[in-house]
C-alpha positions in Angstrom: 98.8 124.7 29.5 101.8 122.7 30.4 103.5 121.2 27.4 104.8 117.7 27.8 106.8 115.7 25.3 108.0 112.1 25.3 111.8 111.8 25.4 113.4 108.6 24.1 114.3 107.3 27.5 110.6 107.5 28.6 109.4 105.2 26.0 109.2 102.2 28.3 107.6 104.1 31.1 105.0 105.6 28.8 104.1 102.1 27.5 103.6 101.1 31.1 101.6 104.3 31.6 99.0 103.3 29.0 98.5 100.1 30.9 98.0 102.1 34.2 95.5 104.4 32.6 93.6 101.5 31.0 93.6 99.1 33.9 93.8 101.6 36.8 96.6 99.6 38.4 100.3 100.1 39.0 102.6 97.4 40.6 99.5 95.4 41.5 97.8 98.2 43.3 94.4 99.4 42.1 93.7 103.1 42.0 90.2 102.8 40.4 88.5 104.3 43.5 90.7 107.5 43.1 89.1 108.2 39.7 85.9 109.3 41.3 87.6 111.6 43.8 86.6 115.3 43.3 90.1 116.3 44.1 93.3 116.1 42.0 95.2 113.0 43.1 98.6 111.7 42.0 100.8 108.8 43.1 104.6 109.0 42.8 107.3 106.5 43.5 110.4 107.2 45.6 112.1 108.8 42.6 109.2 111.3 42.3 108.0 109.7 39.1 104.2 110.0 38.6 102.9 106.5 38.4 99.2 107.4 38.6 96.9 110.4 38.3 93.2 110.6 38.3 91.2 112.7 35.8 91.2 115.8 38.1 94.9 115.5 38.5 95.5 115.5 34.8 93.0 118.3 34.3 94.8 120.8 36.5 98.0 120.0 34.7 96.3 120.5 31.4 97.5 117.3 29.8 96.4 113.8 29.0 96.9 111.3 31.8 99.3 109.2 29.7 101.6 112.2 29.3 101.5 113.0 33.1 102.5 109.4 34.1 106.2 108.7 33.9 107.2 112.3 34.4 108.7 113.8 37.5 106.0 115.3 39.6 107.6 118.7 39.7 107.5 118.8 35.9 103.7 118.2 35.9 102.5 120.0 39.0 104.6 123.2 39.2 104.0 124.4 42.8 105.9 126.9 44.8 107.0 124.0 47.0 108.6 121.9 44.3 112.3 121.4 44.6 112.4 123.2 47.9 112.8 122.0 51.5 109.1 122.6 51.9 108.1 119.9 49.4 105.5 117.9 51.2 106.1 114.7 49.3 109.8 114.9 50.1 109.0 115.2 53.8 106.5 112.3 53.6 109.0 110.0 51.9 111.7 111.0 54.4 109.9 110.7 57.7 106.9 108.5 56.9 104.3 111.0 58.1 101.5 113.0 56.3 102.3 116.6 55.5 100.3 119.5 54.1 101.0 123.1 53.2 99.3 125.9 51.2 100.9 126.9 48.0 100.3 128.4 44.6 99.9 125.8 41.8 100.2 126.6 38.1 97.1 125.0 36.6 95.9 124.7 33.1 93.6 127.7 33.7 96.2 129.8 35.5 97.7 130.1 39.0 95.5 128.6 41.7 95.9 128.4 45.5 95.8 124.9 47.0 96.5 123.0 50.1 99.1 120.5 48.9 98.9 117.2 50.9 101.1 114.2 50.8 101.1 110.8 52.6 103.5 107.9 52.3 102.5 104.6 50.7 103.9 101.4 52.3 104.1 97.9 51.0 103.1 94.8 53.1 106.5 94.9 54.8 106.0 98.5 55.9 108.6 99.9 53.5 107.8 103.3 52.0 107.4 102.8 48.2 106.1 106.1 47.3 103.5 108.8 48.2 100.0 109.9 47.3 99.5 113.6 46.8 96.3 115.5 46.5 95.4 119.1 46.2 92.5 120.9 48.0 91.4 124.2 46.6 92.3 126.8 49.2 90.9 129.8 47.3 88.0 130.0 49.8 90.4 130.2 52.7 92.5 132.9 50.9 89.3 135.0 50.2 88.3 134.6 53.9 91.6 135.8 55.2 91.6 138.7 52.7 88.0 139.8 53.7 88.7 139.6 57.4 92.0 141.5 57.0 90.4 144.2 54.9 87.5 144.6 57.3 89.6 145.1 60.4 92.0 147.4 58.5 89.0 149.6 57.6 87.6 149.5 61.2 91.0 150.5 62.5 90.9 153.5 60.2 87.6 154.6 61.6 85.3 153.0 58.9 83.2 151.3 61.5 80.4 150.3 59.0 82.7 148.0 57.1 81.9 144.3 57.4 83.1 141.0 56.0 81.5 140.3 52.6 80.6 136.7 53.5 78.5 136.3 50.4 81.8 135.7 48.5 82.6 132.8 50.7 81.5 129.2 50.6 80.6 126.5 53.1 81.6 126.8 56.7 83.7 129.9 56.1 80.6 131.8 55.0 79.1 131.1 58.4 82.3 132.1 60.2 82.2 135.3 58.2 78.7 136.1 59.3 79.6 135.3 63.0 82.6 137.6 62.6 80.3 140.4 61.6 78.0 139.6 64.5 80.9 139.9 66.9 82.0 143.2 65.3 78.4 144.6 65.6 78.3 143.6 69.3 81.7 145.2 70.0 81.0 148.4 68.2 77.5 148.7 69.9 79.2 148.4 73.4 81.8 151.0 72.4 79.2 153.4 71.0 77.0 153.0 74.1 80.0 153.6 76.4 81.0 156.7 74.4 77.5 158.1 74.7 77.4 157.6 78.5 80.8 159.0 79.1 79.9 162.0 77.0 76.9 162.5 79.3 79.2 162.4 82.3 81.4 165.0 80.7 78.4 167.2 80.2 77.4 166.8 83.8 74.5 164.5 83.2 74.9 161.8 85.8 71.5 160.1 85.2 73.2 157.2 83.5 71.1 154.5 81.9 72.2 150.9 82.1 73.6 149.1 79.1 71.3 146.3 77.8 72.6 142.8 78.1 73.3 140.8 75.0 72.6 137.3 76.0 76.3 136.4 75.6 77.8 135.5 79.0 81.2 136.9 78.3 79.9 140.3 77.1 77.3 140.4 79.8 79.9 140.1 82.5 81.6 143.3 81.2 78.3 145.0 80.8 77.3 144.1 84.4 80.6 145.6 85.6 79.8 148.8 83.7 76.3 148.9 85.1 77.6 148.4 88.6 80.1 151.3 88.1 77.2 153.5 86.8 75.3 152.6 90.0 78.3 153.5 92.1 78.7 156.9 90.4 75.0 157.5 90.9 75.2 156.7 94.6 78.3 159.0 95.0 76.3 161.8 93.3 73.4 161.2 95.7 75.7 161.3 98.7 77.4 164.5 97.5 74.0 166.1 97.0 73.2 165.3 100.6 76.4 166.7 101.9 76.0 169.8 99.8 72.5 170.4 101.0 73.6 169.8 104.6 76.4 172.3 104.2 74.1 174.9 102.9 71.7 174.4 105.8 74.7 174.7 108.2 74.8 171.2 109.3 
């Protein structure tokens, strides 16, 4: 848990912080709607002082909202991007655009992997007065990348039965994991079938069977080309048999 104390020069800001937490406002702006957000959200001024945090934002920092407000954001949310050129809030304040990047964040329950997003806040005159930051849990994306990488590494090593464990994934990535397995199944089936048929050719068995189409247009084009090649080989064999028979008969 992050330990925060109140230095003497923060007394005035912390007094204002109590008002923000109680009234949900800062500089006349209401942030009440952000309290119901299921994501950690914070608002900072141009000096990177936290002027608002919702309950989720305080929770991942492991401190009371009053203690979060008035502190520098990098003191509260210690990410790998803080105080580096990759700070997304620094970029948003500098160029006025929204920025996001994945990074490790030290939360009250340990290190987590989040997509850190930041967008500038402007006043009525269009002047940038601060930024709103929010954190999207990217652990699911990390698990997906790890599962896919592990699967293809295993297949490369000849462990062709390995598949993505999509049951460990959530939401849309679970479906993508399943589709990844379907593609791997289809690819390996085609490879296995072709190996079987080429083995038959090597053994002198030219009675090649056609590969079955999959219903996928892209795969079926390749399968059709293979089947056409098999037909060509069969026709060549037939013609050679005719020539051989004619030679034996003296024609």
